[in-house]
N, C-alpha and C positions, 0 to 999 in steps of 0.2 A: 504749779504747772505739773501736768501728768508725767509719770515716769517714762512712758513711751516717747512723749514729745521731747523731754529733756535729752533722751538718748539720741533722737533724730538731730537735735541741735549740735551734738558733738561730732556728727559725721562730717568728713570732708566731702568736697564735690564729687570726687571719683567714687567714694563709698556710697554716697546718696544715689548716684546713677546706677550703680550695681545693685543696690537694694531694690530700686524700682523694678529692674529687670528680674530680680529674684522673686518679688511679689507677683509679677505677672506670669510666672511659670505655672502652667496648669498642673504640672507634676507636683509642685511644692505647695501651691495655694489655690484653693477653689472658692475662697470666701470673697464675694463681690464687695462687701463693705470695706474690707481691708484694702483692696485695690483702690477704691474711691478715696479712702482716707489718705493713703500714701501718695496717690497722685496729687491730691490737694496740697499736702505738705511740701511735695516736690515743686509745685507751682509757686509757692511763696518762699522756698528755700533760697538763700540762707537767712532771710529775714523772718525767722520763726519767732513770733513775739507773744507776749501774754494776751494781746488783743486778738490776733488772727489765729492763735492756737489754743485758746481757752476751750475747755471741755465742752461748754455749752455751745460755743460756736462750731466746734468740730462735729458735734452731734447734729446740728442743723444742716451742715454741709452734707453729711453722709446720709442721714435719714430722709432728707428731702429729695435725694437723687431719684430720678425716675426708675432706675434699675432696682431700687430697694422698695419692696412692697410692705413688708411687715417686719417685726422683730424689735429687739432692744439694742441700744448703742453700746452698753457696757461690754458684752462679749466681743464686739469689734475691737475694742482697745486691748482686751485680753489676748485675742488671737494675733493681733498686730505685734504685741510685745513678744509673744512666743516665736513668731516668725522672725523678728529682728534678732532674737537670741540664736535661732537656728542659722541665720545669716552670718552672725559672728563666728559660730563654730565652723561653718562651711568655708569662710574666708581663711581661717586659720589652717584648716585641712588642705585647702588648695595651695597654700604656700609651703607645704611640707611634702616634698617629693617622696621621701622615704616612707612616711606613714601611708601614703597612697599606694605605694608598691606593696607594703606589708599587708594592708587590708585586701588588696587584690590577690596576693598569694594565698591568703586564708580562704578566700572564695574559690579560687582555682583548685586548691587542695580538696575542699569539701566536694567539689563537683568532679573530682578525679580527672581533671584536664592536664595530663602530664606534660605534654609538649609545651603549651604556653606557660605552664608553671615554671619549668626549668629555664625558659627564656627570660621570664620576669625575675626569677631568682638571681640570675646573672646581672640583670639590670639593677636590682636592689643592692647587690654586693658592690657594683660599680659606683653607685651613688655614695655609699659609705667610704669607699676607697678614695674618691675624689674630694670628699668633704675636708676642708682645711681646719674645721673645728675639731678639736681633740678634747672637748670638755666632758663632763659627766653625762650629759645628754647623749653624746656620741657613743660613749661606752655602753649606755643603756640600749641604744639602737643595735649595737653589736650583739648584745645579749638577746634582744627580741628576735633578730634574724637567726641567731643560733637556735633559739627555741623553735621557731617556725620550721627551720631546716630539719631539726630532729623529729618533729611531728610528721613531716613528709617522709622521712626515711622509714619510720615505723609503718606508715601506710603502704610503702612499696614492698615491704617484707623481703628485702634483698639480703642474701647471705654474704655480706662483705663488711669490711671495717667501716665504722661510722665515726668520723672525726668531729661531727657537729656537737656531740655531747660534751667533749672536752673543750671545744671552742666556746660553747655556751657557758660552761663553768668558769673558764678563764675570763670571759667578758663580764660575767656577773660579779666575780671576785673584784675585778678592777673598779666596776661601778660602785659596789658596796663600800670598798675602801675609800674611794673619792668622796662619796656622800658622808661617810662616817667622819672623815677628817674635816670636811666643810662644817658639819654640825658641831664638831668639837671646837673649832675656832669661835663660832658664835656663842657657844656655851661658856667658853673661857672669858669672852668679853662681858657677857651678861652677869657672870658671877662677880666680876669686878665692880659692877654698877649696883646690883641689887642682890639681896639674899635669895637663895633658891637652891634646891637640891636637884641635881641632874644625874641620871645613871648612864654612864658611858661604857656599856658592855662591849667587849671585844676590842676596845681601843688599845689596851696594853699589848696584846698579841700582834695587832696591826703595826704599831710603832716598832716593835721588836723585829717583825718581818722586814719592814722597810730598812731598818738599820743594818740587818744582815744581808740585804740585797739592794743596797743603795744605788749601785750603778744601773741596775735594771729599772728601778723606779724613777731615776732621773730622766729617763727617756719618755716618761708618761707625764706630761705637764699637768693634767687634771689631778694627779695624785701628789706629785712632788711640790707643786706650788702651795697646796693646803697643808702638806706635812711641814714645810718650812714656816708657813705662817703660824701654825699651831705651836711649833717649838719656839718661835719668836715671841709669841704671846705668853707662853708658859714659863720659859726660862729667861726671857728678856735678854737674849744673847744677840749681839750685833751680827754674828756670822749668819744667822738664819734670816735676818732682815736682808742682807746683801744676796743671799741665795735666792730668796723669793723675788727680789727686784730683778736679778739677772734672769730668772726663769720667765718672768712676765715680759721683759724686754725682748727675749729671744723667741717667745711663743705667743705674742699678743694676738696673732691671727687665729690661734687655736681656741680662743674664748669669745663668747658672746659679750656684747656691750654691758649687760647687767653684771656679769661675772667680773669684767675688768673694773667696773666702778667699785664693786665690793672689795676686790683685792687691793686697789689703790687706797681705799678708805682704811683698811687694816694697816697698810704701810704708813699712811699719813698720821694716823693716831699713835703709832709707835714712835714716829719722829717727834710729835708734839710732846709725848710723855718724856722722851729723852731731853728735849729742850727745857721742859719744866724742871728737870733735874740738873740744869746748867751744863748739859752736854752740848756745847755750842756747835760742834761739827754737824749735828743733825739739823741745824737751821739750813745749811746748804743742801742737805738731803731733801728736806721739805720743799725747798725751792725747785730742786730738780724734779720732784714728783709733780709739782704744779705744772711745770713746763711740759713734761711728758703727756699729761692729761690734756693740756691745751692743744698740743699738736695733733691729738686724736679726737678732739671735740668731745671728750668725755665729761666735761664740766657743763656742757650745754644741755638745757632741758627745753624741748620744743624750740630749739634755736636761740634760746636766751641764756645768759649767764646770770647766776644769782648775785645780787648786790653784795652778799656776805662773802661769797667766794672771791668776788672782785676786790673787796676790802682786804681779805686775808692774804691774797696774792700780792697786793700792793705793799701791805705791811711787811711781809716776808722779804720782798725785794729791797725795801728801804732799810730794813735792819741789816741787810748784807751790803748796804751802800751801793746797790745796783741802780743808781739814779737814772742813767740813760735808758736802761731797760724798763724801769718803772714808768717813766713819763710816756714812753712809746706804748706800753701796755695800756695805761690810763686812757690815752687818746684813741687807740685802735679798738679797744673793747667797749668803749662807751656806747657805741651803736647797738651792742648785743645785750645791753641791760634792758629790763622791762621798762616800757615808756613811763609808767607811773612812778618809778623810783630812780629813773636815769639821771636826772639833773642833780638830785640831792646826793646820790652816791658819787657822782663825778666831782662835785664841788668839795665834798669831804675828803676824798682821796687825793685830789689835786692839792688841797691845802696841806695834807700830810707830806706830799712830795715837796712843796715849797718850803715847809719847815726844815726838812733835811737838807735842802739846797740853801738854807739860811736866807731865804727871800721872805722876810717876816711881814712886810707890808702886804704881800699877796696872800699870806696866811690869814691875816686879820680881815682882809676884804672878803675872802671866800667864806670864812667861818660865819660872818654875819648873814650869809645867804643860805646856810644849812638849816633845814627844818628838822625839828626834833620829832620826826615821824616814828621813831623807834627808840627804846631806852638806850640802845647801843650808840646811836648818834648823839643822844643827849649827854651821855657820859664821855664818849670819845671826843666830842667837840670841846667840852669843858677842860678835859685833860690836855688836849692840844693847845688850847688857849692859855692854860696855866704855864705850859712849857715855853710858849712864845713870850709871855710876859717876863718869865725868869730870864730868858736869853737877852731880852731888850732892856733889862734892868728896870722894868716897870713894876717896882715893888709895891706901890700903893694899889695899883690895879690888881696885882696878884693877891694882896691881902684881902681886898674887897671880894674877889672871886672866891677865895678860900672860905670866907665867912658865909657867902650866899650858898656855896656848895654844901657846906655843913648842914644848913637848914634844908636844902634839897634832899640830902641823904636821910634826914630825920623824917621828912614828910612822905617820901616815896615808900609805899608798902609793897610794891610789886617786885622789888629787888631782893635777890638772894642775900643771905648774910655774908657769904664769901665775897660776892661782888661789892657789897656795901663796905666791908672792912678793907678790901683791896684798894678801893678808891679813897676811902677816908684816910688810910695810912699814907697813900701817895701824896695827897694834898697836905696832910699834917707835917710830914717829913720834908716836903719841898719848902713849905713855909719856914720851917725851922732852919733849913739850909740857907734860904734867902736872907733871913734875919742875920745869920752869922756872916754871910757874904757882905752885908752892909757894914758890919763892924770890923771886917778884915783889915782895912788900912790902919786901924787904931790898935790892933793887937800885936803882941810880940809873936814871933814865929812859933815858939814852943807852945804858947797858950793856944794859938790858933789851931795848931795840929792836934792838941789834946781835945779841943772842941769838935774838930772833924772826926777824930777817933770815936768820940762818944756817939755822934750821929751814925757813923758807919756801923758801930757795934749794935745800935738800936735797929738799924735796917736789917742786919744779919739775924737778929734774934726775933724779928717780927715775921710771923708766918705769911700773912697776906699783905703784899705790897705790889700793886700794879706798876708797870714801867720801872721795875727795880733797877735794871741795867742802866737806864737813862739817869736815874738818880745817883747811882754809884759813880757814873762817869762825871757828873757835875761836881761831885765831892772831890774826886781825883784831880779834876781840872783846877780846883782851888789850891791844891797842894803844889802845883807846878810854879 
């Protein structure tokens, strides 16, 4: 399908109507073929298909029109694509009141229209003052307006103090610092993942200046949030995590949605890293972050919740024994899952809930309906089934599952070594614990405890063991 047609398919109804009006503007478009093409696509919209929008068919529609006498169809598509791109730029421009005022000020200055210039300068300043966003983009707008004001002052040739130059410098410094810290956070993360050399010039003096004037910078959310995040990532210090969390909670209206998502991702990844180091308090922090994002719809993409966010949220709630909250979430957010994955995600997560509620019959019933549409479901379902068999004393079934899973791990070439080892060790050690459990009634207490100590020591010395905390709990239960 042609690139222009693909883009048309992605427009919503309002955008399509506005694009038609855009195309019919004599100021913007004088090409008759483009108007005919867009009018036809509008007539079949939203059912733009491979059949009714194939290039051959579109050429016939346009070139057979009585208003088209001669010419080639190829330039029509080229002009239409260019016009659509101009439409996208215009739509963005019309939604930005400040940029409109800025471009108008530039034109008024060039035309030496002093009176309207000063009136619109006040209007531009008012737009910035009323803006609740205090992010880096806002700081940059402050710099732009300061620059424009300075150019106007020079043009006026007035012999008076000009504060615009200092205001411009102040605004630019704040914008520069904010963007420098934002990039520093991303570089810190990337260096943890892959090898790479990055030059962070001026970062040292920036950090020192913030330390020396901390109270001043705490009042500038776009700077203090990324300063706290950078220190959190570099020093792995809890105080910076809580400083960043407090800043975002107090100033969430100061940031655009993409910024909020980025900030929460940094915070969540820090929590996950702490949890992996057995810092159990950060499991509650992770749960809090999920709830904060849910309350502001930050986890929704085009109105839908990812099935993996759905699963991670449920898993976190269940690990904290928040069963009433978990089942309410499972039921309420089911409708926000993508239709293609909705039922599968719902069954798997509800089975997880029933396991924690010790409703094992419901677990087994739901797991038989889960489709292995993704490796994560395949592995997660088998692990949940194994835990259920263990709790039901179904040791023959557990043994059979362990054997079949071993073969599955050997055959699957798409799995990472870390994941393969983590699940292999989980099943191996669970089977060993189950075998000891069957012998428990026939062992003396001292011998039984020695056997348990051996397994516990092996769990502790094995790097990759998924569901480690569950396995440790089962061993401790045998000691009681």
